[in-house]
C-alpha positions in Angstrom: 112.3 89.4 47.8 109.5 88.8 50.3 108.0 91.6 52.4 106.9 90.6 55.9 104.9 93.1 57.9 105.3 93.0 61.6 102.4 92.4 64.0 102.2 96.1 65.2 101.8 97.3 61.6 99.1 94.7 60.8 97.2 95.5 64.0 97.3 99.2 63.3 96.2 98.7 59.7 93.4 96.3 60.8 92.2 99.0 63.3 92.2 101.7 60.6 90.3 99.7 58.0 87.8 98.3 60.4 86.6 101.8 61.3 84.6 101.7 58.0 81.5 99.9 57.0 80.5 100.2 53.4 77.1 99.3 51.9 76.0 99.6 48.3 72.8 98.5 46.5 69.1 99.1 46.9 69.4 100.4 50.5 65.9 101.9 50.9 63.0 99.7 49.9 60.6 102.4 48.7 57.3 101.7 46.8 57.7 101.1 43.1 55.2 103.0 41.0 54.0 101.6 37.6 54.8 103.6 34.5 52.0 106.1 33.5 49.4 104.5 31.3 49.2 105.6 27.7 52.9 106.3 27.4 53.7 103.0 25.8 55.4 103.3 22.5 55.0 107.1 22.3 57.8 109.5 21.9 58.3 113.2 22.6 59.2 115.7 25.3 55.6 115.9 26.6 55.3 112.1 27.1 58.7 110.7 28.0 60.9 112.3 30.6 64.6 112.2 31.0 66.9 110.8 33.7 70.6 110.0 33.8 71.2 111.2 30.3 68.4 109.3 28.5 64.7 108.8 28.3 62.4 107.3 31.0 58.7 107.0 31.3 56.8 109.0 33.9 55.5 107.2 37.0 51.9 106.8 37.8 50.4 106.9 41.3 49.7 103.1 41.2 52.1 101.2 43.4 53.3 97.8 42.2 55.3 96.4 45.1 58.7 97.8 46.2 61.9 98.7 44.4 63.6 95.9 46.3 61.1 93.4 44.9 61.6 94.8 41.3 65.4 94.4 41.8 65.0 90.8 43.0 62.7 89.9 40.1 65.0 91.5 37.6 68.0 89.6 38.8 65.9 86.3 38.9 64.3 86.7 35.5 67.4 87.9 33.6 70.1 86.0 35.4 72.1 89.2 35.7 73.1 90.1 39.2 73.9 93.8 38.5 74.9 94.2 42.2 77.8 91.7 42.1 78.8 91.6 38.5 80.9 94.8 38.5 83.1 93.2 41.2 83.9 90.2 39.0 85.4 92.5 36.3 89.2 92.4 36.3 90.8 95.8 36.7 87.4 97.6 37.0 88.2 101.4 36.8 85.4 102.3 39.2 86.7 99.9 41.9 90.2 101.3 41.4 88.9 104.8 41.9 87.0 103.8 45.0 90.0 102.0 46.5 92.1 105.1 46.0 89.4 107.3 47.7 89.0 104.7 50.5 92.8 104.8 51.3 92.7 108.6 51.2 89.8 108.6 53.6 91.4 106.0 55.9 94.5 108.2 56.2 92.5 111.4 56.7 92.9 113.0 53.3 89.5 112.1 51.8 85.8 112.3 52.6 83.2 109.6 53.2 80.9 111.4 50.7 83.5 110.8 47.9 83.7 107.1 48.9 79.9 106.9 48.8 79.7 108.4 45.3 82.4 106.1 43.9 80.9 103.0 45.5 77.5 103.9 44.0 79.3 104.4 40.6 80.6 100.8 40.7 77.0 99.6 40.4 75.5 102.4 38.4 78.1 103.0 35.6 77.8 99.6 33.9 74.0 100.1 33.7 74.5 103.6 32.2 77.0 102.2 29.7 74.6 99.5 28.6 77.1 96.7 29.6 74.2 94.3 30.3 72.7 94.4 26.8 69.7 95.9 25.3 65.9 95.4 25.4 64.0 93.0 23.2 62.2 94.4 20.1 58.8 94.1 22.0 60.1 95.9 25.1 61.6 98.7 22.9 58.2 99.1 21.3 56.3 99.1 24.6 58.7 101.6 26.3 59.4 103.7 23.2 63.1 103.7 23.8 65.9 101.2 24.3 67.6 101.5 27.7 68.1 98.2 29.4 67.2 98.3 33.1 65.5 101.7 32.7 61.8 102.3 32.6 60.8 105.0 35.1 64.3 105.2 36.5 63.2 104.2 40.0 65.5 101.2 40.3 68.5 103.2 39.1 67.7 106.0 41.6 67.4 103.5 44.4 71.0 102.3 44.0 72.8 104.1 46.8 75.9 103.7 48.8 76.5 104.4 52.5 79.9 104.6 54.2 79.8 104.5 58.0 82.8 105.5 60.1 82.7 103.8 63.5 84.6 104.9 66.6 86.8 101.9 67.3 
C-alpha cells in the first residue's frame, strides 16, 4: 500500500515546519581562558572544581583565543567532529526525543525551551558519556583527571541550542 499526500496537506505541513529555525553548536564565541597555573596533575577539592558531574580545572584570567577557535582546533587535531557525529548515529535516542518535542511544539503542545534543551543534549550527551574516547596518559597526568573534551568546561558550556519561531 502506498500513501499519497495531497498538495493541500503538503503545503500546510511545509508552512508549519518552516516556522522554526534550529541552531545548535558553539553559538557565542566568548573568550577562552587558560586553565589556572599550578593545577596540573594535582587533585583535591581545593584545586580542581566540578562541572557536569565530574572534575574540571579552574580558569585563569589569561585569555587564549576564543571558544570557537578551541572548538575548531579540537575538531581539526582529533578528526572528531563532535557537532555532526551524533547525527550520524542510527536510532540516536536524543534525536528521537528532540523529534518528538519538535512535533509537539509544531502542533502547539510543547515549548521551544524543551526543544532547545533536547537539541543541546544531542551534542552534549555523547561528550558526557565519553563516546569519543579518553585522554592520553600524558594528558591525564597534566590535567589530573581523565575526561575527554573537558579541561575547564568552557567548551562544553558553550554548546547551546536556539529555536526561533518565525511568523510566516
